[in-house]
C-alpha positions as CSV (number, residue, x, y, z in Angstrom):
1,M,-10.6,-12.4,18.9
2,N,-7.6,-10.9,20.7
3,P,-4.9,-13.2,22.2
4,P,-5.1,-13.4,26.0
5,D,-1.6,-11.9,26.5
6,K,-2.6,-8.8,24.5
7,G,-5.8,-7.9,26.2
8,S,-6.6,-4.2,26.0
9,S,-9.2,-3.8,28.7
10,S,-8.6,-1.0,31.2
11,R,-7.3,-1.8,34.7
12,N,-9.7,-1.0,37.5
13,T,-7.0,-0.5,40.1
14,A,-6.0,3.2,40.7
15,I,-2.3,3.9,40.3
16,S,-0.1,7.0,40.6
17,L,2.0,8.1,37.7
18,K,5.7,8.9,38.3
19,S,6.8,12.5,37.8
20,Y,9.6,13.1,35.3
21,S,12.4,15.7,35.0
22,P,12.5,18.2,32.1
23,V,15.5,16.2,30.7
24,Q,13.5,13.0,30.6
25,Y,10.6,14.8,28.8
26,L,13.1,16.2,26.2
27,K,14.4,12.7,25.5
28,F,10.9,11.9,24.3
29,I,10.0,15.3,22.7
30,I,13.1,16.1,20.6
31,P,13.6,12.8,18.8
32,S,9.9,12.4,18.3
33,L,9.5,15.9,16.8
34,I,12.4,15.3,14.4
35,G,10.8,12.0,13.4
36,I,7.4,13.7,12.8
37,Y,9.1,16.4,10.7
38,L,11.0,13.9,8.6
39,F,8.2,11.4,8.0
40,M,4.9,13.3,8.4
41,V,5.2,17.0,7.7
42,P,4.2,17.8,4.1
43,M,6.4,20.2,2.2
44,R,5.9,21.8,-1.2
45,T,8.5,21.5,-3.8
46,E,8.7,22.2,-7.6
47,E,7.4,18.6,-8.2
48,G,4.5,18.9,-5.8
49,I,3.8,17.9,-2.2
50,T,6.2,15.5,-0.4
51,I,7.8,14.9,3.0
52,P,11.5,15.6,4.0
53,V,12.6,12.0,3.9
54,A,11.2,11.6,0.3
55,F,12.7,15.0,-0.7
56,L,16.1,14.0,0.6
57,A,15.9,10.6,-1.1
58,N,15.1,12.4,-4.4
59,A,17.9,14.8,-3.9
60,I,20.4,12.0,-3.4
61,N,19.0,10.2,-6.5
62,N,19.4,13.4,-8.5
63,L,23.0,13.9,-7.3
64,F,24.0,10.3,-8.0
65,V,21.5,9.6,-10.8
66,H,24.0,7.6,-12.9
67,Y,25.4,5.6,-10.0
68,V,22.5,4.5,-7.8
69,P,21.2,1.8,-10.3
70,I,24.7,0.4,-10.7
71,V,25.4,0.3,-7.0
72,A,21.9,-1.3,-6.3
73,T,22.6,-3.9,-9.0
74,W,26.0,-4.9,-7.5
75,L,24.4,-5.1,-4.0
76,M,21.9,-7.5,-5.5
77,I,24.7,-9.6,-6.9
78,L,26.3,-9.6,-3.4
79,S,23.0,-10.6,-1.9
80,V,22.6,-13.5,-4.3
81,T,26.2,-14.6,-3.9
82,L,25.9,-14.7,-0.1
83,S,22.5,-16.3,-0.2
84,I,23.8,-19.2,-2.4
85,I,26.8,-19.6,-0.2
86,A,24.6,-19.7,2.9
87,R,22.3,-22.3,1.4
88,V,25.1,-24.5,-0.1
89,I,28.2,-24.1,2.1
90,K,26.7,-22.8,5.3
91,P,29.8,-21.0,6.5
92,A,30.2,-20.3,10.2
93,F,30.4,-16.5,9.8
94,I,26.9,-16.5,8.4
95,M,25.3,-19.4,10.4
96,K,26.6,-18.2,13.8
97,N,25.6,-14.6,13.3
98,S,21.8,-14.2,13.8
99,F,21.6,-11.0,11.6
100,L,23.5,-12.5,8.7
101,R,21.6,-15.8,9.0
102,T,18.3,-14.0,8.9
103,V,19.3,-12.0,5.8
104,F,21.0,-14.7,3.7
105,H,19.9,-18.1,4.9
106,V,16.5,-18.0,3.2
107,S,14.5,-20.7,1.5
108,N,15.4,-22.0,-2.0
109,N,12.4,-20.2,-3.5
110,W,13.6,-16.8,-2.1
111,V,17.1,-17.5,-3.4
112,I,15.6,-18.1,-6.9
113,I,13.6,-14.9,-6.7
114,R,16.7,-13.0,-5.7
115,I,18.6,-14.5,-8.6
116,L,15.8,-13.5,-11.0
117,G,15.7,-9.9,-9.7
118,T,19.4,-9.6,-10.0
119,I,19.5,-10.9,-13.6
120,F,16.7,-8.4,-14.5
121,A,18.6,-5.5,-12.9
122,F,21.9,-6.5,-14.6
123,M,20.2,-6.7,-18.0
124,A,18.5,-3.3,-17.6
125,V,21.5,-1.5,-16.2
126,Y,24.0,-2.9,-18.7
127,Q,21.5,-3.2,-21.6
128,I,22.1,-6.8,-22.4
129,G,19.7,-9.6,-23.1
130,P,16.2,-9.5,-24.5
131,E,14.8,-6.0,-25.2
132,W,11.4,-6.9,-23.7
133,I,13.0,-7.5,-20.3
134,R,15.3,-4.5,-20.1
135,N,13.4,-1.7,-21.9
136,E,12.1,1.5,-20.3
137,N,8.6,0.0,-19.8
138,T,9.6,-3.2,-18.0
139,G,13.0,-3.9,-16.3
140,G,14.3,-0.4,-17.2
141,M,11.4,1.2,-15.4
142,L,12.1,-0.8,-12.3
143,A,15.9,-0.4,-12.4
144,Y,16.0,3.4,-13.2
145,D,12.7,4.7,-11.7
146,L,11.6,2.6,-8.8
147,I,14.8,0.8,-7.4
148,P,16.8,4.1,-7.0
149,I,13.9,5.6,-5.0
150,L,13.6,2.5,-2.8
151,F,17.4,2.4,-2.4
152,T,17.7,5.9,-1.1
153,T,14.4,5.8,0.8
154,F,15.6,2.6,2.6
155,L,18.9,4.3,3.4
156,L,17.2,7.3,5.1
157,A,14.3,5.4,6.6
158,G,16.5,2.7,8.0
159,F,18.5,5.2,10.0
160,F,15.7,7.6,10.9
161,L,12.8,5.2,11.6
162,P,14.1,4.6,15.2
163,L,13.0,8.2,15.8
164,L,9.4,7.1,15.4
165,L,9.8,3.6,16.8
166,N,12.1,3.9,19.8
167,F,11.4,7.2,21.5
168,G,7.8,6.8,22.7
169,L,5.7,8.3,19.9
170,L,4.0,4.9,19.2
171,E,3.2,4.5,22.9
172,L,1.5,8.0,22.9
173,F,-0.5,7.3,19.7
174,G,-1.4,3.9,21.0
175,A,-3.0,5.3,24.2
176,L,-4.8,8.1,22.4
177,L,-6.3,6.1,19.6
178,A,-6.8,2.6,21.1
179,K,-10.5,3.2,21.6
180,V,-10.9,4.0,17.9
181,M,-8.6,1.6,16.2
182,R,-9.4,-1.5,18.1
183,P,-13.2,-1.4,17.8
184,L,-13.3,-0.2,14.2
185,F,-10.4,-1.9,12.7
186,K,-9.4,-4.7,15.2
187,I,-5.8,-3.4,15.5
188,P,-3.8,-1.6,18.2
189,G,-3.9,2.2,18.5
190,R,-0.2,2.5,17.8
191,S,-0.9,1.4,14.2
192,S,-2.4,4.8,13.5
193,L,1.1,6.1,13.2
194,D,1.8,3.6,10.4
195,C,-1.2,4.9,8.5
196,L,-0.4,8.6,9.0
197,A,3.2,8.0,7.8
198,S,1.9,6.3,4.7
199,W,-0.6,9.0,4.0
200,V,1.7,12.0,4.1
201,G,4.8,10.0,3.0
202,D,4.6,6.8,1.1
203,G,3.0,3.3,1.5
204,T,6.5,1.8,1.6
205,I,7.2,3.8,4.8
206,G,4.1,2.3,6.3
207,V,5.2,-1.2,5.4
208,L,8.6,-0.7,6.9
209,L,7.1,0.6,10.1
210,T,4.7,-2.3,10.3
211,S,7.4,-4.8,9.6
212,K,9.7,-3.5,12.3
213,Q,6.8,-3.4,14.8
214,Y,5.8,-7.0,14.0
215,E,9.4,-8.2,14.3
216,G,9.7,-6.3,17.6
217,G,6.7,-8.2,19.0
218,F,4.1,-5.4,19.1
219,Y,1.7,-6.9,16.5
220,T,0.3,-10.4,16.1
221,K,0.4,-12.0,12.6
222,R,-3.2,-11.0,12.0
223,E,-2.6,-7.4,13.2
224,A,0.5,-7.1,11.1
225,A,-1.2,-8.4,8.0
226,V,-4.2,-6.1,8.4
227,I,-2.1,-3.0,9.0
228,A,0.4,-3.7,6.1
229,T,-2.3,-4.4,3.5
230,T,-5.0,-2.0,4.7
231,F,-3.3,1.0,6.4
232,S,-0.1,1.3,4.3
233,V,-2.2,3.7,2.2
234,V,-1.2,5.5,-1.0
235,S,0.5,8.9,-0.3
236,I,-1.4,12.1,-1.0
237,T,1.4,12.9,-3.5
238,F,0.7,9.9,-5.6
239,T,-3.0,10.5,-5.6
240,I,-2.3,14.0,-7.0
241,V,-0.2,12.5,-9.8
242,V,-2.9,10.1,-10.7
243,N,-5.5,12.8,-10.6
244,Q,-3.5,15.0,-12.9
245,Y,-2.7,12.2,-15.3
246,L,-6.4,11.4,-15.7
247,H,-7.2,15.1,-16.3
248,L,-9.4,15.4,-13.2
249,E,-7.8,18.5,-11.6
250,D,-11.2,20.2,-11.4
251,Y,-12.6,17.4,-9.3
252,F,-9.7,16.9,-6.8
253,L,-11.7,17.5,-3.6
254,E,-14.4,15.2,-4.7
255,Y,-11.9,12.6,-5.9
256,Y,-9.9,12.6,-2.7
257,A,-13.1,12.6,-0.5
258,T,-14.3,9.5,-2.5
259,I,-11.0,7.7,-1.9
260,V,-11.2,8.4,1.9
261,V,-14.8,7.1,2.1
262,A,-14.1,4.0,0.0
263,G,-10.8,3.4,1.8
264,L,-12.5,3.6,5.3
265,A,-15.2,1.1,4.2
266,A,-12.5,-1.3,3.0
267,A,-10.5,-0.8,6.3
268,I,-13.6,-1.7,8.4
269,I,-14.6,-4.7,6.3
270,M,-11.3,-6.3,5.4
271,P,-10.1,-7.2,8.9
272,R,-13.4,-9.1,9.5
273,I,-13.2,-11.4,6.4
274,P,-10.7,-14.0,5.1
275,P,-7.9,-14.1,4.4
276,L,-7.0,-11.4,7.0
277,S,-9.5,-12.6,9.7
278,R,-8.0,-16.1,9.5
279,K,-4.4,-15.0,10.3
280,P,-3.4,-16.4,13.7
281,D,-3.2,-14.1,16.7
282,T,0.3,-15.2,17.4
283,G,3.5,-13.1,17.3
284,Y,6.6,-13.3,15.2
285,E,8.4,-16.6,15.7
286,H,11.7,-15.0,16.8
287,T,10.4,-12.4,19.2
288,E,8.3,-12.6,22.4
289,L,4.8,-11.0,21.9
290,K,4.5,-7.9,24.0
291,A,1.4,-7.3,26.1
292,E,-0.8,-4.4,25.1
293,E,-1.4,-2.7,28.4
294,G,-4.8,-1.2,29.2
295,I,-5.2,2.3,30.5
296,P,-5.8,2.5,34.2
297,A,-9.3,3.7,35.3
298,N,-8.1,6.8,37.0
299,V,-5.7,8.1,34.3
300,T,-6.6,9.9,31.1
301,P,-5.4,8.4,27.7
302,F,-3.1,11.4,27.2
303,K,-1.4,11.1,30.6
304,W,-1.0,7.4,30.3
305,G,0.4,7.8,26.8
306,M,2.9,10.4,27.9
307,N,3.9,8.2,30.8
308,E,4.5,5.2,28.6
309,A,6.3,7.4,25.9
310,I,8.7,8.9,28.4
311,L,9.5,5.5,29.9
312,Q,10.2,4.1,26.4
313,A,12.3,7.2,25.4
314,N,14.5,6.9,28.5
315,R,15.2,3.2,27.9
316,N,17.6,4.4,25.1
317,K,20.8,4.8,27.0
318,N,23.3,4.1,24.1
319,V,23.3,6.1,20.9
320,S,25.6,3.6,19.2
321,S,23.0,0.8,19.6
322,I,20.4,3.0,17.8
323,V,22.9,3.7,15.0
324,K,23.7,0.0,14.8
325,E,20.0,-0.9,14.5
326,G,19.7,1.7,11.7
327,F,22.6,0.2,9.9
328,R,21.1,-3.3,10.1
329,N,17.8,-2.0,8.9
330,V,19.4,-0.5,5.8
331,I,21.5,-3.6,5.0
332,E,18.5,-5.9,5.5
333,M,16.3,-3.8,3.2
334,W,19.0,-3.3,0.5
335,L,20.0,-7.0,0.3
336,G,16.8,-8.7,1.2
337,V,14.0,-6.6,-0.2
338,I,15.3,-4.8,-3.3
339,P,16.0,-8.0,-5.3
340,V,12.5,-9.3,-4.6
341,V,10.9,-6.0,-5.7
342,M,13.0,-6.1,-8.9
343,A,12.0,-9.7,-9.7
344,I,8.3,-9.5,-8.9
345,G,7.8,-6.0,-10.3
346,T,9.5,-6.7,-13.6
347,V,7.5,-9.9,-14.1
348,G,4.3,-8.0,-13.3
349,V,4.9,-5.2,-15.8
350,M,6.1,-7.6,-18.5
351,I,2.8,-9.5,-18.3
352,A,0.9,-6.2,-18.4
353,E,3.0,-4.8,-21.3
354,Y,3.4,-7.8,-23.6
355,T,0.5,-10.2,-22.9
356,P,-3.3,-9.9,-23.0
357,V,-3.6,-11.6,-19.6
358,F,-5.0,-8.5,-17.8
359,K,-7.3,-7.7,-20.7
360,Y,-8.8,-11.2,-20.4
361,L,-8.9,-11.0,-16.6
362,G,-10.7,-7.7,-16.8
363,M,-13.5,-9.1,-19.1
364,P,-15.7,-10.2,-16.1
365,F,-15.8,-6.5,-15.1
366,I,-17.5,-5.5,-18.4
367,P,-21.0,-6.7,-17.4
368,I,-20.4,-5.4,-13.8
369,L,-19.4,-1.9,-15.0
370,S,-22.3,-1.9,-17.5
371,A,-24.8,-2.9,-14.8
372,L,-23.4,0.0,-12.7
373,Q,-24.0,2.3,-15.7
374,V,-20.3,3.2,-16.1
375,P,-19.7,4.7,-19.5
376,E,-17.2,2.9,-21.8
377,A,-17.3,-0.2,-19.7
378,A,-15.2,-2.3,-22.1
379,A,-12.4,0.2,-22.1
380,A,-12.4,0.5,-18.4
381,S,-12.6,-3.2,-17.6
382,Q,-8.9,-4.1,-17.8
383,T,-8.0,-1.1,-15.5
384,M,-9.8,-2.9,-12.7
385,I,-7.2,-5.7,-12.7
386,I,-4.1,-4.3,-14.3
387,G,-3.4,-2.2,-11.2
388,F,-2.2,-5.4,-9.5
389,A,0.9,-5.2,-11.7
390,D,1.5,-1.5,-11.1
391,M,-0.7,1.1,-9.6
392,F,0.0,3.7,-12.2
393,L,-1.0,1.4,-15.2
394,P,-4.8,2.1,-14.7
395,A,-4.1,5.8,-15.0
396,I,-2.0,5.3,-18.2
397,I,-4.7,3.2,-19.9
398,G,-7.6,5.2,-18.5
399,S,-6.2,8.6,-19.6
400,S,-7.4,8.1,-23.2
401,I,-11.0,7.4,-22.1
402,G,-13.4,10.2,-23.0
403,S,-15.9,10.0,-20.1
404,E,-14.9,12.0,-17.1
405,M,-17.0,9.8,-14.9
406,T,-15.2,6.7,-16.0
407,R,-11.8,8.3,-15.6
408,F,-12.9,9.4,-12.1
409,V,-14.0,5.8,-11.2
410,I,-10.7,4.4,-12.6
411,G,-8.6,6.9,-10.6
412,C,-10.4,6.3,-7.3
413,V,-10.5,2.5,-7.5
414,S,-6.8,2.2,-8.5
415,V,-5.8,4.2,-5.5
416,T,-8.0,2.2,-3.0
417,Q,-6.8,-1.2,-4.3
418,L,-3.4,-0.6,-2.5
419,V,-1.7,-3.9,-3.4
420,Y,0.4,-3.8,-6.5
421,L,3.4,-6.0,-7.4
422,S,5.8,-3.5,-8.8
423,E,6.4,-1.9,-5.4
424,M,4.1,-2.7,-2.4
425,G,3.5,-6.3,-3.4
426,G,7.2,-7.0,-3.8
427,L,8.0,-5.2,-0.6
428,L,5.4,-7.1,1.4
429,L,6.6,-10.5,0.0
430,G,10.2,-9.6,0.6
431,S,9.6,-8.7,4.2
432,K,8.9,-10.9,7.3
433,L,5.3,-9.9,7.2
434,P,2.9,-12.9,7.2
435,V,1.4,-12.5,3.7
436,N,1.9,-14.6,0.6
437,L,1.1,-14.1,-3.1
438,K,-2.2,-15.9,-2.8
439,D,-3.2,-13.5,0.1
440,L,-2.3,-10.5,-2.0
441,I,-4.3,-11.6,-5.0
442,L,-7.3,-12.2,-2.8
443,I,-6.9,-9.0,-0.9
444,F,-6.6,-7.0,-4.2
445,L,-9.8,-8.6,-5.6
446,L,-11.7,-8.1,-2.3
447,R,-10.7,-4.4,-2.0
448,T,-11.8,-3.9,-5.6
449,A,-15.2,-5.6,-4.9
450,I,-15.7,-3.4,-1.8
451,T,-14.6,-0.1,-3.2
452,L,-15.9,-0.2,-6.8
453,P,-19.7,0.1,-5.9
454,I,-19.0,2.9,-3.4
455,V,-16.9,4.8,-5.9
456,V,-19.4,4.4,-8.7
457,L,-22.3,5.5,-6.4
458,I,-20.5,8.7,-5.5
459,A,-19.4,9.2,-9.1
460,H,-23.1,9.1,-10.3
461,W,-23.9,11.6,-7.6
462,I,-21.1,14.0,-8.8
463,F,-21.5,13.6,-12.5
């Protein structure tokens, strides 16, 4: 049920749209085209298909490969230090500044998680402490493989996301796709841009977009939770990597089509069942919820979308305010999100690497996979659960399985599960989005239950 102040029904009254000058059109067109190019246009590199923002992030990492983990670690130390000071001393320079208070005056639980992530990073970067915390398969993997990518991606995305958010592109997409997204997925049309940015770029970009839109008052708690956990999809680049690692190159078209079909089924079902359906239709506590205006009866969706887009673009009078917003985005993600990702991700991969927890948790899937006539069900069972720690772990474990059909099932299911602690889960939990660890566990299991039978059915048809 939609909240009354966000009704999306069309107006019956006829209105006349204002005409705009070429300069006003260009204020929408130029920043939006730059944003589309940076976040959505696929480009081929020696490593495969990526997008310009990810390419630039990798280039920065390659240029400063030895320094980024160290800088990220000391920023985590700064984050922890200021968080402790904010909780214990409550100095005026933090408490009277709304931005600093939001970043550093967090609950005791979040302070503990930030401390934990910082300790893990320090151990991994300076190679001190227990080897099982800092080696290349646990803390070292996070500190040297994931955190640098997040660090530079956050840097670029923080400054460039306003090109997608503030210059009318969301208003245009919202008008064009409202009649599709709302009935099918129970979310606004503007959320389609989040999905598209994730698909061609990275799921983290989708989460960042969703978080900023939620904090800006454009999504309710329910909508934000649905979009972040359902439409921040795995990038096409990552699906190619998983496909190649599982030696399924000859089946890529079938593999990707299966992911699309299973993913759409989950996207239709998940918003209609708990825990997502029970999230309140209220906005972010610190922002007024903005009304979702309906399209007037005498105006086409495209014309209305362009009108709203140009109005939004021309509200940006001051370039310095956009730069300031970008700077704040970067600082908030660096100091607030990265320590959380480091903590949760390291714990998740340590459990997967050194304990039989996921093997035991996967045992209930043995009879299920056997009943679905999946070959080598026992070997495949733990891959159904271990993806919650890291999405690439199912591919690592499944690559040694002999049956092509079983590897196909593992690859498709691992990609459609979406929620994994080493990156997306930590990012979601570190953001302002209204999801907690219990939600993520339940969403992961439900997505597995929905997509597994669909994937297996298609796999039997292919193989």
